[in-house]
N, C-alpha and C positions, 0 to 999 in steps of 0.2 A: 197196403194203404189203402185208409176208411177216410172219408170225410164224418167231421163231429158236428155237421149242422143236422138239426134235425132235418126228417125228411130229401136231403140233398142222396140224391147217388150216390151208393160205392165206387169207388177206383178202380180196380185192379191195383191184385196186389206183389207187391215185385218176391217174385217169385225168387232170381237170382240175389236178391240183395240176403232172401234167406235161407240160400244155398250157400253161398261163402262163410254165412256167421252158422251152418252146420258143421261145415268141413275144418274150421276155425274150435269147434264146441269138438269135434271126432281127436284133431291135435289135443285137444288139451287134456281129454278124461288120456287120451295115452300115454302123455307124462305124467296123471297119475297113477297110472298104471304101471309106466317107467321105473320107481321108486322102490318100487317094490315094500317089503313089510316096514310096518312099524310099529314100532314100539314108544313107551315110557324111558328109557335107555338109547335108544336112535335120538327120539327128540332133545334127550338131554344132552346131548353127547358132540347133534351135529344142529342145534338152533335154525342155521340156514335152512334145512330143514322143511321145520314150520311155516316161516316165512314163504316159501314155495310156495306150499299150498295151500293158502290162505292165502294168496294171487291167483293161483288158475280156479280153485272155486269161486274164487269174487269174478275173473273171466268171464267163470260158468253162467251164474249170477246174471253181469251184465247180460252177455250176448241173447242166454233166455231171454230175459226182459225187451232187449230190445226185437227181438221173433216176434213174442208175444204181443207188441203193442201194432204190433203187420196185421195179428186180427182184424175179415172184415165182422169186426166188432158193431160197429157205428158208434164206440163212445172209445175213448185212449183214457186206459188202468189211470191212474193217483199214483202209483207206488210200483215199484218192482213185483212186490208182494202181489200185489193185487192184477200185478200183470196176468200170471200162472191160471188166475180165476180167467180173467177175459181170454185167456188159451183154448182155458175149457168148453165156456161160452158157446165159443166159434169152433168147438168140436176140433181142434190141435191136438191136443189131450185130452185122456180123459180125467174122471174128478179125484181117483186115488190119485193120480200122480201128480195130480195141480197143488194135491193137499203134504203133499212128501216132500216137494222140494220150496215150500211157503212156511217148515218148519213151526210152529206158533213160539218156541222160546228164537228166534231170527235164522235169519239165512246159514248156512253149511257156511261160511267162508269167520261170520260172523264169530259164529261158536266154537271153531276151531281160537282163532283167535286168542276166545277168551280163556280157552280149555288149555292153552299150549302153559301157561306160570303157575295157573293153581291147580290143574285133571287133566293131566296130560294122555291118561291112561283112558280118557273119552274122546281123543282123536282117533284113533283109526277106526272107531264105532261109524264117526260122524261124516269122517272119507269114504267110508264104503257105502255108508249112505248116500252122499253123493254124489261119487264116483258110479252104483246103479242105479238113483236117479235119474240124472245125466243122461246117461246111455240107453234108458227108454225112454226118454228127453225127445232124446236126438231120433230111436226109432221112431218114434208114432209121430213128430214136424214130417222126418218123411215119409211117411206114407200120408202124414194128408197132402205134403205139397207136392208126390204124385200122382195123387186120385187125380181121377177127370176132374176136369176146371167146376164143371159142374154140379158137383159134390160137394169145391168149398165154400 
């Protein structure tokens, strides 16, 4: 947690809160993994799978944004997408990952939602990108949160 007033001292980061969110993120990535192979035929035969995917990706996005807002940047990001940039500036994640988790076309869960009806063949690629991105996010934030407190 930080203060947003210019010149005000930063409050300590709520590491316990971040760690709890990371636990939920790990479980969510595991749930994506447990869905197995995704293809157009499966998504057409089982529309509920697409909804589950979209929901898990939305949860991951929301959890990451909440963690990012805890970054000691001194200023709260205005949007969840901007929160990835704030996390990068705070040293929580690298620039490549910040860009990967905030695609120019929109968040992964929104892209899945848009593709389910019109281009279901694109869904597996979007899910794979999100899965690997959030797995790396978890790794980088875990490294950051467990680093020497003087470094973060």
